[in-house]
C-alpha positions as CSV (number, residue, x, y, z in Angstrom):
1,M,26.9,33.4,-2.5
2,V,27.3,32.0,1.0
3,N,30.5,31.8,2.9
4,I,32.3,28.7,4.1
5,L,30.8,28.8,7.7
6,N,27.3,29.2,6.3
7,L,27.9,26.4,3.8
8,Q,29.0,24.1,6.6
9,S,25.9,24.9,8.7
10,I,23.7,24.2,5.5
11,F,25.4,20.8,5.0
12,L,24.9,20.0,8.7
13,A,21.3,21.0,8.8
14,N,20.3,19.1,5.7
15,G,22.5,16.2,6.6
16,V,20.6,15.9,9.9
17,G,17.4,16.1,7.9
18,I,18.5,13.2,5.6
19,F,19.6,11.1,8.6
20,L,16.2,11.6,10.3
21,L,14.3,10.6,7.1
22,L,16.5,7.5,6.5
23,V,15.6,6.4,10.1
24,L,12.0,7.2,9.4
25,R,12.0,5.3,6.2
26,Y,13.5,2.3,7.9
27,V,10.9,2.2,10.8
28,S,7.9,3.0,8.5
29,I,8.7,0.5,5.8
30,A,5.9,-1.8,6.8
31,R,3.4,1.0,6.8
32,I,4.5,2.3,3.4
33,Q,4.2,-1.3,2.0
34,R,0.5,-1.4,2.9
35,A,-0.1,0.8,-0.1
36,R,-3.1,2.7,1.2
37,P,-3.5,6.1,-0.4
38,E,-2.5,8.0,2.7
39,D,0.6,5.7,3.1
40,R,1.6,6.4,-0.5
41,I,1.3,10.1,0.2
42,F,3.4,9.8,3.3
43,A,6.1,7.9,1.4
44,F,6.0,10.7,-1.3
45,M,6.5,13.3,1.4
46,V,9.4,11.4,3.0
47,F,11.2,11.0,-0.3
48,G,10.4,14.5,-1.5
49,V,11.9,16.0,1.6
50,M,14.9,13.8,1.5
51,I,15.7,14.8,-2.0
52,G,14.9,18.4,-1.1
53,C,17.6,18.2,1.6
54,L,20.1,17.0,-1.0
55,F,19.2,19.6,-3.6
56,E,19.1,22.4,-1.1
57,A,22.7,21.6,0.0
58,F,23.8,21.1,-3.6
59,S,22.3,24.4,-4.8
60,Y,24.1,26.3,-2.1
61,A,27.4,24.5,-2.8
62,I,27.5,25.4,-6.5
63,D,26.1,28.9,-6.1
64,G,28.6,31.2,-7.6
65,K,30.8,28.4,-8.8
66,L,31.5,28.1,-12.6
67,F,32.2,24.8,-14.3
68,T,30.7,23.0,-17.3
69,G,27.0,22.7,-16.8
70,S,26.9,24.5,-13.4
71,I,24.3,27.0,-14.4
72,L,22.0,24.3,-15.8
73,L,22.5,22.2,-12.6
74,N,21.6,25.2,-10.5
75,Y,18.4,25.7,-12.5
76,I,17.5,22.0,-12.2
77,A,18.1,22.0,-8.4
78,N,16.0,25.1,-7.8
79,T,13.3,24.0,-10.1
80,Y,12.9,20.9,-8.1
81,L,13.0,22.8,-4.8
82,F,10.3,25.3,-5.8
83,T,8.1,22.4,-7.2
84,I,8.4,20.2,-4.2
85,N,8.0,23.2,-1.9
86,L,4.5,23.5,-3.4
87,L,3.6,19.9,-3.6
88,L,4.5,18.9,-0.1
89,P,2.0,21.1,1.7
90,L,-0.6,20.1,-0.9
91,A,0.3,16.4,-0.2
92,L,0.0,17.2,3.5
93,L,-3.6,18.5,2.9
94,F,-4.5,15.3,1.1
95,Y,-2.9,13.2,3.8
96,V,-4.8,14.9,6.6
97,D,-8.1,14.7,4.7
98,L,-7.6,11.0,4.0
99,G,-6.6,10.3,7.6
100,L,-9.7,12.0,8.9
101,Y,-12.4,11.0,6.4
102,G,-10.8,8.0,4.6
103,D,-12.6,9.0,1.3
104,P,-10.3,9.4,-1.8
105,K,-13.4,10.8,-3.7
106,R,-13.2,13.9,-1.5
107,L,-9.8,14.6,-2.9
108,R,-11.0,14.6,-6.4
109,E,-14.1,16.6,-5.8
110,L,-13.2,19.0,-3.0
111,Y,-9.7,20.3,-3.9
112,K,-9.9,21.1,-7.6
113,P,-9.0,24.8,-7.0
114,Q,-5.9,23.9,-5.0
115,K,-4.8,21.3,-7.6
116,I,-5.3,23.8,-10.5
117,T,-3.4,26.5,-8.6
118,A,-0.5,24.1,-8.0
119,G,-0.5,23.0,-11.6
120,I,-0.2,26.7,-12.8
121,M,2.6,27.4,-10.4
122,I,4.5,24.3,-11.4
123,S,4.2,25.3,-15.0
124,L,5.8,28.6,-14.1
125,T,8.8,26.7,-12.6
126,V,9.2,25.0,-16.0
127,L,8.8,28.3,-17.8
128,N,11.5,29.8,-15.5
129,L,14.1,27.5,-17.1
130,F,13.7,29.7,-20.2
131,V,12.3,33.0,-19.0
132,P,13.2,34.0,-15.4
133,V,10.0,34.9,-13.6
134,I,10.4,33.2,-10.2
135,Y,14.2,33.3,-9.7
136,R,17.2,34.3,-11.7
137,I,20.6,32.6,-12.1
138,S,23.2,35.1,-13.4
139,E,26.1,34.4,-15.7
140,Q,28.3,34.0,-12.6
141,N,25.9,31.2,-11.5
142,L,24.5,33.3,-8.6
143,Y,20.9,32.7,-7.5
144,S,18.5,35.5,-6.7
145,R,14.8,35.6,-6.0
146,M,12.3,37.5,-8.2
147,P,9.0,39.0,-6.9
148,L,6.9,36.1,-8.2
149,S,8.8,33.7,-5.9
150,Y,6.9,35.2,-2.9
151,L,3.6,33.8,-4.3
152,F,5.0,30.3,-3.6
153,Y,5.4,31.1,0.1
154,V,1.9,32.5,0.2
155,L,0.5,29.3,-1.3
156,I,2.5,27.1,1.0
157,I,1.0,28.9,4.0
158,Y,-2.4,28.7,2.4
159,Y,-2.2,24.9,1.9
160,C,-1.0,24.5,5.5
161,F,-3.8,26.5,7.0
162,T,-6.3,24.8,4.8
163,A,-5.1,21.5,6.3
164,L,-5.6,23.1,9.7
165,Y,-9.1,24.3,8.8
166,V,-10.1,20.8,7.6
167,T,-8.9,19.4,10.9
168,K,-10.9,21.9,12.9
169,Q,-14.0,21.3,10.9
170,Y,-13.7,17.5,11.4
171,E,-13.1,18.0,15.2
172,K,-16.2,20.3,15.4
173,A,-18.4,17.5,13.9
174,N,-16.7,14.4,15.3
175,G,-14.7,15.4,18.3
176,T,-10.9,16.0,18.8
177,R,-8.4,13.5,17.5
178,S,-6.4,13.2,20.7
179,F,-3.3,11.8,19.2
180,F,-3.2,13.8,16.0
181,S,-2.2,17.5,16.3
182,I,-1.7,19.1,12.9
183,R,-0.5,22.2,14.8
184,M,2.5,20.2,16.2
185,F,3.4,19.1,12.7
186,L,2.9,22.5,11.1
187,F,4.7,24.6,13.7
188,P,8.3,23.6,12.9
189,I,7.7,23.7,9.1
190,L,6.1,27.2,9.2
191,L,8.8,28.4,11.6
192,G,11.7,27.0,9.5
193,T,10.2,28.2,6.2
194,T,9.6,31.7,7.6
195,L,13.1,32.1,8.9
196,Q,14.6,30.9,5.6
197,F,12.4,33.2,3.7
198,I,13.6,36.2,5.8
199,F,17.2,35.3,6.0
200,Y,18.7,34.0,2.7
201,G,21.6,31.6,3.5
202,L,19.9,30.2,6.5
203,S,18.9,26.6,5.7
204,L,16.1,25.4,8.1
205,A,13.1,24.7,5.9
206,W,14.0,21.1,4.9
207,L,15.3,20.2,8.4
208,S,12.1,21.5,9.9
209,A,10.1,19.5,7.3
210,S,12.0,16.4,8.3
211,I,11.3,17.0,12.0
212,G,7.6,17.6,11.1
213,L,7.4,14.3,9.3
214,V,9.0,12.4,12.2
215,G,6.5,14.1,14.6
216,L,3.6,13.2,12.2
217,Y,4.7,9.6,12.2
218,M,5.0,9.4,16.0
219,M,1.6,10.9,16.4
220,Q,0.1,8.4,13.9
221,Q,1.8,5.5,15.7
222,N,0.3,6.7,19.0
223,E,-3.1,6.9,17.4
224,M,-2.9,3.5,15.9
225,A,-2.1,2.0,19.3
226,Y,-5.3,3.5,20.8
227,I,-7.8,3.6,17.9
228,D,-9.9,0.6,16.9
229,P,-9.1,0.1,13.2
230,L,-12.5,-1.2,12.3
231,V,-14.8,1.4,13.7
232,D,-12.4,4.3,14.3
233,T,-13.1,4.9,18.0
234,Y,-10.9,4.7,21.0
235,N,-10.1,1.1,22.0
236,R,-10.1,-0.8,25.3
237,Q,-6.5,0.0,26.0
238,Y,-7.1,3.7,25.9
239,L,-10.3,3.2,28.0
240,N,-8.1,1.7,30.7
241,N,-5.7,4.6,30.5
242,I,-8.4,7.2,30.7
243,L,-10.2,5.5,33.7
244,S,-6.9,5.2,35.6
245,A,-6.0,8.8,34.9
246,W,-9.4,10.2,35.8
247,S,-9.8,8.2,39.0
248,A,-6.2,9.0,40.1
249,R,-7.0,12.8,39.7
250,G,-10.2,12.5,41.6
251,Y,-12.5,13.3,38.7
252,S,-16.2,12.5,38.7
253,F,-17.7,11.1,35.6
254,A,-20.7,9.3,34.1
255,G,-20.4,6.2,32.0
256,M,-22.7,4.0,29.9
257,M,-22.0,0.5,28.5
258,L,-24.2,-0.5,25.5
259,D,-24.3,-3.2,22.9
260,I,-26.2,-3.8,19.7
261,D,-29.4,-5.8,20.1
262,H,-29.6,-9.0,18.1
263,F,-26.1,-8.5,16.6
264,K,-25.5,-12.2,16.3
265,Q,-28.6,-12.5,14.3
266,I,-27.3,-9.8,11.9
267,N,-24.1,-11.8,11.5
268,D,-25.9,-15.1,11.0
269,T,-28.4,-13.7,8.5
270,Y,-26.3,-11.4,6.4
271,G,-22.8,-12.5,7.0
272,H,-19.8,-11.0,8.9
273,T,-19.1,-8.4,6.3
274,E,-22.6,-6.9,6.9
275,G,-21.9,-7.4,10.6
276,D,-18.9,-5.2,10.3
277,S,-21.0,-2.6,8.4
278,A,-23.5,-2.7,11.3
279,L,-20.8,-2.0,13.8
280,K,-19.6,1.0,11.7
281,T,-23.2,2.3,11.4
282,A,-23.8,1.9,15.1
283,T,-20.5,3.7,15.8
284,D,-21.6,6.6,13.6
285,L,-24.8,6.9,15.6
286,L,-22.8,6.9,18.9
287,K,-20.5,9.6,17.6
288,T,-23.3,11.7,16.1
289,A,-25.2,11.6,19.5
290,R,-22.4,13.4,21.3
291,T,-23.6,16.7,22.8
292,G,-20.4,17.8,24.4
293,N,-17.3,16.1,25.7
294,E,-18.5,12.5,25.6
295,L,-15.8,9.9,24.6
296,V,-16.7,6.7,22.7
297,F,-14.8,3.5,23.2
298,R,-15.2,0.1,21.6
299,F,-15.1,-2.2,24.6
300,A,-15.4,-5.7,23.1
301,G,-17.2,-7.1,20.1
302,D,-20.4,-5.1,19.7
303,E,-20.1,-3.6,23.2
304,F,-19.2,0.1,23.6
305,I,-18.6,2.4,26.5
306,I,-19.4,6.1,26.6
307,L,-17.6,8.3,29.2
308,K,-18.3,11.9,30.2
309,L,-16.6,14.1,32.8
310,T,-19.4,15.5,34.9
311,S,-20.5,16.0,38.5
312,D,-24.1,15.2,37.6
313,K,-25.2,11.6,38.1
314,E,-27.6,12.1,35.2
315,G,-24.9,13.7,33.0
316,L,-25.6,11.3,30.1
317,Q,-29.3,11.9,29.8
318,D,-29.1,14.4,27.0
319,Y,-26.8,12.0,25.1
320,I,-29.2,9.1,25.6
321,Q,-32.1,11.1,24.4
322,K,-30.2,12.2,21.3
323,L,-29.0,8.7,20.6
324,N,-32.6,7.4,20.8
325,Q,-33.8,10.1,18.4
326,I,-31.1,9.6,15.7
327,T,-31.4,5.8,16.0
328,L,-35.1,6.1,15.3
329,E,-34.5,8.4,12.4
330,H,-31.9,5.9,11.0
331,N,-34.3,3.0,11.3
332,Q,-36.9,4.8,9.2
333,T,-34.6,4.5,6.2
334,A,-32.7,1.3,7.1
335,P,-32.7,-1.0,4.1
336,L,-32.1,-4.3,5.7
337,Y,-32.6,-4.3,9.5
338,P,-33.2,-1.8,12.3
339,L,-30.6,-1.0,14.9
340,S,-31.3,-0.7,18.7
341,F,-29.1,-0.7,21.8
342,S,-29.3,-2.0,25.3
343,Y,-27.4,0.1,27.8
344,G,-26.6,0.5,31.4
345,T,-25.3,3.6,33.2
346,S,-23.2,4.3,36.2
347,F,-21.6,7.2,38.0
348,F,-18.0,7.3,39.4
349,Q,-17.0,9.4,42.4
350,N,-14.2,8.2,44.6
351,G,-15.0,4.6,44.1
352,E,-13.5,1.5,42.4
353,I,-13.2,1.3,38.6
354,D,-14.1,-2.4,38.6
355,A,-17.3,-1.7,40.5
356,F,-18.1,1.2,38.1
357,I,-17.8,-1.1,35.1
358,K,-19.7,-4.0,36.7
359,E,-22.6,-1.7,37.5
360,M,-22.8,-0.5,33.9
361,D,-22.5,-4.1,32.7
362,S,-25.2,-5.4,35.1
363,R,-27.7,-2.7,34.1
364,M,-27.1,-3.2,30.4
365,Y,-27.9,-6.9,30.7
366,Q,-31.1,-6.1,32.7
367,M,-32.2,-4.0,29.7
368,K,-31.1,-6.6,27.3
369,E,-33.2,-9.3,29.1
370,K,-36.2,-6.8,29.1
371,H,-35.8,-6.3,25.3
372,H,-35.6,-10.1,24.8
373,A,-38.7,-10.7,26.8
374,E,-40.6,-8.0,24.8
375,Q,-39.5,-9.6,21.6
376,I,-40.9,-13.0,22.7
377,A,-44.1,-11.4,23.9
378,T,-44.7,-9.8,20.5
379,A,-43.6,-12.8,18.5
């Protein structure tokens, strides 16, 4: 049973959590209404944590208090808390995977063990209403943990670190998501949960979950401002920011502007839906060709820019060679049309950004004219 001062701090912490989530619910309502799978998961996490804040405060408030139905209410509150404590990190894992890969089928096929484990543990919370195996509520309506409750904390940490592992694997294959740091989201949750686990009567887990969700939303908003929604690369706005920052710091870097050959013909022949598909396929090739710290930007239409921090004027040669190789491999199995690129390179070192971009653009159109002349000659 907690004392009055602790109860006040519990109400304050969870009240702040609810307030943060109400604000988050208000500012994210348009996003939630889009009804994408990841948006529905985000809405579930927001409401789950909000009700968790309420039930956490309620369970502490009635702990040790006897009135009609008090023991049953204490069981219901704690059953919800244990259940949602397990579902939230699992939802986070699904949310992260969808945000990175955008493939709901992965959730059905890849995470069966995690879902089965969660189902077993939730069944135990229901069983606990009849046979105390996770926590006990005495005849005096006093809550106490039982050894099996620690397994929930182990699984919470496991799901969180699985989300971290999925993110690391994605970044290893596709490059870092500059605006999405799962660590920044997990840190307050793991810290709050750990402290509450060690010190009973300290209520930080749900407040930290609220802070984590606000941080997650802010990171996603930043990413949406700088990521092209069609091809999932950096957009022109972020390109301008990077070029300004790198030039102001005196960095040297290589750049390449390229576009898809005969892209208008693809649109005219197969329609704009297939044109969008061609853009996505081309983007996948540009990403796969990365050999180190190259950044891919969609500049305009079917035009892209590749940047790489380097002091070598030929710093993009390895990238170009790999891009040519994987494009050739793609075209050997392409069902409708081959893809090819025209490109121009430039090197920046204490110069003007406009001149840097114009040089790439000029060289790209020289190659484009050459490709066009070759096509006429072979027609």
